[in-house]
C-alpha positions, -999 to +999 in steps of 0.1 A: -605+650-944-579+670-925-606+681-901-615+645-895-579+636-888-575+665-864-607+655-847-595+619-844-562+631-830-579+653-805-602+625-795-573+601-791-555+627-770-585+632-748-588+595-744-552+592-735-554+620-709-585+604-695-568+570-693-537+585-678-559+604-652-578+572-644-546+552-641-531+578-618-562+578-597-562+540-596-525+540-586-532+566-559-561+546-545-540+515-545-512+534-527-538+547-502-551+512-496-515+500-492-508+527-467-539+519-448-529+482-446-494+492-435-509+515-409-531+487-396-502+463-396-481+488-377-510+495-352-514+457-347-477+454-341-478+482-316-508+467-299-491+433-297-459+449-284-478+468-258-498+438-248-467+417-245-450+444-225-480+446-202-482+409-198-445+408-189-449+436-164-478+417-148-457+385-147-428+404-132-451+418-105-464+384-098-429+369-096-419+397-073-449+392-051-443+355-049-407+361-040-417+386-013-443+362+001-417+334+002-392+357+019-419+366+045-429+330+050-394+317+053-376+320+086-344+338+080-315+320+097-295+344+119-259+344+109-243+370+132-262+375+165-271+338+171-248+309+174-257+274+164-260+252+194-265+215+198-296+202+217-290+166+207-295+153+243-330+170+245-342+160+210-327+125+209-321+111+244-350+126+264-378+114+241-367+078+248-367+082+286-387+057+305-407+069+336-378+059+359-354+079+339-378+109+340-379+105+378-341+103+380-334+133+358-363+156+363-375+145+398-410+139+385-429+116+362-436+124+326-473+129+334-465+154+360-441+172+336-469+173+309-493+186+335-469+215+343-467+223+306-504+224+302-510+245+333-482+270+326-487+272+288-506+306+289-477+322+308-447+305+292-455+298+256-439+323+231-446+329+194-421+325+166-409+355+147-396+361+111-360+360+123-358+331+147-379+303+163-389+306+199-378+280+226-406+254+227-428+253+258-416+218+270-380+228+267-386+260+287-402+239+315-374+213+313-347+239+316-362+254+347-369+220+363-334+208+355-319+239+371-341+234+403-333+197+404-295+199+399-285+234+409-261+233+379-245+264+365-264+283+339-236+276+315-240+239+319-278+240+316-275+261+285-250+238+268-272+207+277-303+221+261-287+240+232-297+276+243-279+307+255-270+314+291-294+344+292-321+322+277-317+296+305-318+323+331-349+339+316-366+304+314-360+299+351-372+333+360-404+330+340-411+295+352-408+305+389-430+335+383-456+314+365-456+288+392-460+314+419-489+331+400-508+301+387-500+270+408-491+284+442-525+297+452-540+263+443-514+239+456-503+257+488-532+272+506-546+273+541-571+245+548-608+253+551-629+241+580-635+206+565-599+202+556-588+213+591-610+186+607-595+161+582-559+172+591-566+170+628-580+134+624-550+126+603-525+137+629-544+120+657-545+086+638-509+088+626-491+104+655-515+102+684-516+140+686-551+153+688-563+187+675-530+193+656-535+205+620-499+211+610-463+214+621-440+243+614-406+237+599-378+259+586-350+255+561-320+278+555-310+280+518-274+292+516-269+321+492-241+343+480-237+373+503-256+402+486-238+435+482-267+454+498-285+447+531-262+419+539-271+419+575-307+411+567-297+378+552-272+367+578-279+333+592-279+336+631-276+298+634-251+286+609-233+317+598-230+331+563-260+344+544-292+325+536-329+327+527-352+312+553-379+289+540-407+284+566-435+260+559-464+243+576-464+205+569-495+183+570-496+147+580-486+135+545-455+155+542-470+182+520-470+219+527-502+240+531-484+272+538-449+284+528-429+316+530-394+325+520-381+355+540-349+372+552-335+354+583-318+385+597-336+385+631-325+376+667-349+346+667-370+326+642-401+338+661-392+374+653-386+364+616-420+347+616-438+377+630-420+406+613-407+393+579-435+371+567-451+386+536-477+358+531-493+360+566-479+327+579-480+338+615-516+348+612-525+315+596-508+296+623-523+315+652-558+314+637-564+278+649-558+286+686-592+304+685-610+276+667-620+246+688-585+243+703-568+235+670-532+244+668-500+243+647-471+225+663-438+244+666-405+239+684-384+258+709-377+285+683-413+293+676-441+306+698-465+277+692-475+248+714-450+220+720-454+199+751-422+179+745-441+146+743-430+116+723-458+122+698-447+158+693-412+146+687-424+121+661-443+150+643-411+171+643-392+142+629-418+138+601-414+176+594-377+172+592-381+142+569-404+162+546-379+190+544-351+165+537-371+150+509-377+185+496-339+192+496-331+158+482-355+162+453-345+198+445-308+203+448-310+241+444-319+242+481-288+222+493-256+240+484-250+277+481-272+293+454-255+321+436-287+337+423-301+369+438-320+366+471-353+374+454-347+347+428-337+322+455-370+330+474-391+324+442-371+292+435-378+279+470-415+285+468-416+269+433-398+239+448-425+237+475-452+237+449-434+210+428-429+190+460-466+190+467-474+180+431-450+151+432-460+139+466-497+141+458-491+121+426-472+093+444-437+101+431-414+077+451-378+078+459-352+053+448-360+029+476-397+031+468-409+043+502-434+071+507-452+084+537-475+057+551-510+065+562-504+045+594-479+055+621-445+037+622-434+016+651-423+034+683-387+047+681-385+044+644-383+075+622-407+073+593-400+083+557-367+085+540-335+091+559-314+122+554-286+105+537-309+086+514-329+117+505-297+137+497-283+109+476-316+103+457-312+114+421 
C-alpha cells in the first residue's frame, strides 16, 4: 500500500515536471514567435522609413532640378550694371506712324525700312542671354537710320530709344559696316555694257548730251579736326577739316559709284587719282576707250566738259542730287564729330540709302521727283537747295 502511494506520488511528480517542461517550452515558443513578429514589424518600419526617406530625397532632387531649370529659363534682371531706360516713344508712338510720318522721321517708307531689316538681319541680329535681352533688330536699324537722318548727339538718340550711349554708337557702327558689306556692292556698282547704253540714251533724251553715262560730283562733309594727320583732312576750298565724298550720278539722280576719301590734296583731280580706294578714277576713265562714252566732270576734274548749256544742266542735276542727299541725311550737313573713318562709312551708307529711297519712289515734301523728261530751258530740275535742306 505504501509502495502504491510512493509510486503514485512519483508518477504525479513526473507528470508535473513534464507539464512544467511542456509549459515552459510552449512559453518559450510563444516568446520566440512574439520576437519574430516584433522583428518583422521593426523591419517593416525600417523599410517604410527608408522608403519614405528615399522618396523625400527624390522629391527634393526633383524640386531642386525644377528650381534650377526655372532659374536658367528665367532672364535675371540686372540690378547694378544696367539702368532702366524708357523706350516709350519707340514702343508706343512709332508703331502707329503712317507712311508720311515714317518719311518725315526716318527719311524712308516703312516698306523700305522693313526691307533694310530683312537684308541686314544676318549681320545685325543678336541673341538673348541669360542676363539681359538683346536690342531687337528693328530698333538697331532705327537707331542707325535716326542718327544718319538727324545727326543728333548719341546721348539724345540713346534717350529716345531707351538704350545706352555706347549701344547707340555700336548700332550705328554695325549698321554702316553691314550696309557697306551687303548692300553697297549691289546698290552702287559700275554699269555693265547694257546699262551703259541705257545710261547714254537716258542722258541724251533728258539733257541732250550724247554718249554721256554719268556726271561726277563732290561733297565735303565737315568733321572735327582729328588729332593725327590733320593736314590730310584739310579742306582746300572751304577751310577746316572734312571728308570728301565723290560720286558719279546717273540720269535719275542715283549714284553708280561713290568714294569717301581724304581731301588733303592741291586739287580734286589729285584727290581722285591718288586717294580713291574704290577705283573711281579707273571706272570713270574706262569709258573714254569704249565707243566714245565718257563721264562728265567740271573744271576741277580731268574729264570732258565743253561748257555747253547741256553740260551745265547736267551739273545742275548733279548738284540737285547731292542736295537731296544732304537734305535727306542731315549727318552730311553740319560738322560731324565722329572719327573720319566713321564719317566715311556713314557717307557711303547714306549714298546706299539714297539710292534705295530714290529707286523706290520716295518723294520730298512737295512731292516732286526727278522727271524722265527734261525740264524747260533755263529751269533747274528737281528740288531746290533750300527746300531740300528744310525737308524733314
